[in-house]
C-alpha angles and dihedrals in degrees: 000000000000092000091051090056093047090049089054091051091049092047092052117091137147098279107210098189131021136209101258089198095062120074131191117244120244089242093055093044093050087051092053094045091047089058088056093047095053096046120121122262135185111279087354091276096140089208095182145087131196122215111199108206124198098150106117096203092052090050089050090054091049096049098074092053092048093065091272090283110174094218087077096066103021094058125098094226127013115205121202108204112210129199117217121238110164098037096064095053113105093224090059089069091225096109090055090052091049092054091044091065087076092063092228123166118262097257091054091046091053089048093056093042090054092044090050092052096041096047093046098039095122092038095053093044094094140013089243093057091046091053090050090054101042096040087056089055094053089067089072092057091041092054091049092049093050093046091047090051091050090049089064097038100264123134130223145174128204110224125198097150103106148094095271096192091051092046091050091051091050090052091046094234122180093223092197085071106030138011129199110256100173145318121250115198115198127195146099124305118244097193133046118278115260117237113279111241118204137160117253117274093243091055092055106032124061125173119215109203 
């Protein structure tokens, strides 16, 4: 099992162009998205949403505002990873609903709601601060989706290089509710993988005993 995971990590690379003639099955795409759905999030808020785009016209509109990167239009499925804004605000009632899933007594529920608001007082003070917090969390889900894809032989490439405002407008997002964090194209490589370059283990990992 360990070797299988290592093989998936070694298989994964930032695929710059995909084979446009190969499409991901619905079953495999569901598997990838499910790994994003069940990913961990701060306070269990799940402050994200994933738009799975297969519409070629929409992909073509997005490509120019994504620095004309070919991944956008050559991929099989383009996932827009969205960071939640409104749904983490206490006044929305959503945080309370998230905590209520634990079936905790009222006094414990109140404790967690107060802890949530107090701990995140600065974070929740503006939409920009919220976006910085929730967008950071989307990377957990994105990493899990990319690794899950690699595990079943599917390529990906995280994309931040874009005019976010223009992309959000093309997607028709209500930015009071969701902001665009990144795009994740998925598909099958058409070229050989470039050599993976990483720093040595001893330069990165330090044990404190």
